[in-house]
N, C-alpha and C positions, 0 to 999 in steps of 0.2 A: 346519462339515465341513471343517476346513483341513488339507490334507495336511502330513506330516511329510517332513523331508529324512532319508534314509537313507544308511548307509555303504556303500563299495563292495562288500563282502563280502554285504550283505544280499539281493540277488536269489538267490546261490547258495544261503543258507540256507531262502529260499523253495523253491527246488527240491528240497532234500532233504526239508524236509517234505511236498513233494507224493508223494513216494514213499512216504509212510505214510498217506495219505488214506483207503483202505478198511480200516484196521485195525479200527475198531470197529464200523462195518455194512457189510462186503464186497457182502453181498447187495443192500442197497438202492443202494449207489452204483454198483456195477458194472453192476446191472440197469438204473439211470437212464441210464447211459452207453450202455448197449446200445441202450435206446430211442432216444435221440437219435443215435446212428448209423444206426439204422435209417430213422429220418424223413429224415436228411441224404442217406442212399444213394438212398432212394425219390424225393425231390426231384431228383437228379441222373439217376437213370435216365430218369424222366419227360422231363425237359429234354433228355437225350441222343436218346430216340427221337423228339422233336417236331423237334429239329434234324436228324436224319436224314431226316425226312419233307421237311422244307423246304429239302434240299441244292440246290444249283443255283440258288435264289431268293435274291438277296440281301436284298431286302425282307422275304421269309417268315422269312429268317434273323434279320433284326434284329428283328422283331416276337417271335419264340420267344425270342430271348435277353433283350429287354425284359421280357416275361411271366414268364420264368423269374426273373429279377432281382426284380420285384414281389413274386412269391409267396414268394421267399426272406426278402425285408424283412418280409414280414408273418408268417410260420411260425417263422425261425430265432430271433429274439431272444427270443420268451417261452420258447421251450425252451431257451435258453442261460441264462436269467434262473432257470428252474425247476432247472437243474442247479446253479447257484450256491446255491439255497435247500437243495437236497437235502444238497449237500455242508456247506453251514453247519449243517444239523441233526445230522448224521452227527458233526461235529467237536464240537459241544456236546453229543451224548449225547440229543439229543430222539429220540421215536419216530418214523420215517418209513419210505415204502415206495418203491420203484422208480418207481411210477406218480405220484408226487408231482409228477414233472419236468413233469408237464401241468398244474399248478395254474395256473400264471401265465395260462392261456387264460381261466381263470374270471372272471366279474364283479367289479370291484372288487379283482383280484389283481395290478394293477401291468403287465398285459400291454401296455395302451396307453402306458405311461409306456418300457417296455423297447421298444417298437416305434418309438417317436418319438426316443428317446436315438440308437438306432442308425441311424436315417434321418438325423439330423443329421450322424452322422459319415460314414457312405457318402456323402452328398451332398458333405461337404466332401473327402472323398477323391477322388470324381470330378473336382472342381473344381481340386485340385491337379494330378492327371493331365491334364487339360484345359490347365493352365499349362504344363507340361512339353512338351506336343505342340507349343508354340510355339519350343521351344528346338531347336538344331542337332540334337540327339538324338532330339528327336521327329520332325523333319523325315525324319530317317532310318528310324525305325521307321514312320512313315506310308508312304514309298515302298516300304519293304520288304514291308507287308502288302499295298499295292496288286499288288506283283508276284505275291506269294503266291495272293492272291485271283483274278487273273487266270489262274491255272495250271488248266487243265482236271483233273478227278477223276481220279487214278490216273498223271497225269504228273507229270513233273520241272520244277521251277521253272526259268524262263529264266535260264540261268548267266551268260550275258553282260550280261544286266542287272542280276544280283546283283554281280558284279564290277565294272561300271561304277558302283553305287551306292557300292561300298565305296571305290573311288576317288574318287569325288567327294566323301566325307565326311571332313571335316578329323578329323584324330585328337584334337583338342580336345574334339570333340563328346562323346566317350565319357567325358569327366570328369565329365560330368553324372551318370553312372551310380551312383557312390558317394552322390552327393547324393541320389537318387532313393531308393536304398536306406535311407539314413537316415531320410529323411521316411517312408516307409513302416512302417519298424520303429516309429518314434515314433508314427506314426497307430496301429499295432496295439496298443502298450501302452496308449495314451490310450483307445481304444475299449473295451478289455476291462475296463481298471478302471472307465470311466463305465457298462459294462453290470452290473458287479458292484455299484455304487452303486445303480442304478435296481433291481436285485434285492432288495439287502438293506436299502434305506434307505428310508423314507417320505420322498423329496424331490420337487420338482418336475422336469421336464424339464431345464431351464436350469440346475439346481443339478447334476444328474447329469453333464452335459455339461460344465460347467465344471470339475467336481471330478476327472473323468478326465483333462481337460486340464491343469490345475494338478499333479496328481499326477506326471504325465509330465514336466511342465517341471522340477520341482523335483528330478527325481531322473532326469534325462535320462542323465548320464554314467554311474551305475551300471548303468542299464538297458541301454544302447548296448554298454556292455563286456561285459556278461552276454550280450547277443544276438550279438556277434561271437565270445565263446568258444564257444556253444552251436552257431553255425552250423559253425564248424570241427570241433567234436566231432560234431556231427551227420553232417556230410558223412561222416567216417571212419567212424561207426557205420553208417550207412546203406550205403556201399560194402561193408564187412565182410560186413554182413547179405544184401546181394544175391548176394555171392560164396557165402556159406554155403547159402543157399535155393537159389541156382543149381545149385551142386553135388550138394545132395541131390535136386533135382527131376531134374537129368540122369541121375542114378544108378537113379530110381526108374522115369524114363521108358523106361528099357532093359528094363524087366520088362514095364511097361503105360504107354501114354501116359496113361491114366485116373488112374494113383497119383499123377503131378506135380500135376494139378488138385485131387485129394483133399487133398493136403499144403499147397499154396500157400494154398488158400482159409482154412483156419482160421489160418494163419500170418499172413495180411493182416487178418482179423479181429482176432485178439490183439494185433497191432501197433497197430492203430488205435485198439484200446480203451487199450491203455496209454498212447498218445500223448495222447489225450483226457484221461484221467486225470491225467496229469502237467500238460496245459495248464491245466486247471480247478484243480487243487490249486495249481499256481503262482500264479494270478492270484488265486484266493482269499485265499492267504497274503501275497499282495504288497498286497493291499486292506486288510487286517487290519494290517500292518505299517505302511502308509503313513498310514492314518487311525487309528492307535493304537486298534485296537477288536480286541485278540487275544481269541479265545475262553476263557472261564474253563477252569480245568484240571476235568476229570472226577474224581469221588471215586474214590480207590483201592479196589480189590476187597479184601476181607479176606484177608490172607495175601500180598497183593502188594504190593512197595515202591513208593511213590510216588515219581515222578521229577520 
């Protein structure tokens, strides 16, 4: 399971293929994505309600956040692994239904491998963030959140304390921000490729973890350039989307306040569905390209020109 080194244009080809992921079996693929989104939103809503109940209690809030994190570590990785498997079946032309996204929770279906692989990367992420807290940038954020947490609910933060904090923080401290951004992006690519390995290969947890790390390290430059391009393009796209949706909602709200909500909820749902489809499609094709395991071409339908 040795990863290949790809050229600079490879991530953009993977993204182009991601736009076509639902063509063979859109019902199964987008149904599975909808189920994934439903579970993720349900977890987020439960955690939000619990945090609201613990508001004003720092210890209770910490316990709720820790509990929510542990539940996510147990629930989400098998779900993401199941999504990779549904996508793999769709791309290979195998029979699959949307509820197959839950198959990784079954006995002997690799759910434990997915959870442990994700756990290793999550702990590594927390360790790296802990190291960054020791830097001057970390000190700035520690003091900043101390000021924010000391602010009563509904009140404005202490502006004098914030100004004093900015004046006391050396400008060089903010040079750590691009370093942190690169580390987080590299971690994201490595963890998703490791999750794809855990979902699509019968391998040990150590092999999956190392596979994701090596895949990222051997292709760090193409992945970082792609991430930078997508960050810029995504910012522009999101800005335009917000302006367009805001304009439409504003016009509809003139007729009725409820019309704005009726429009924005489906738009948000479709946007999230498309985002998840592109994300899983990108990392699926990235994994296939890096590990030289491209799916075989499906036979052409009679009367159709094979490409």
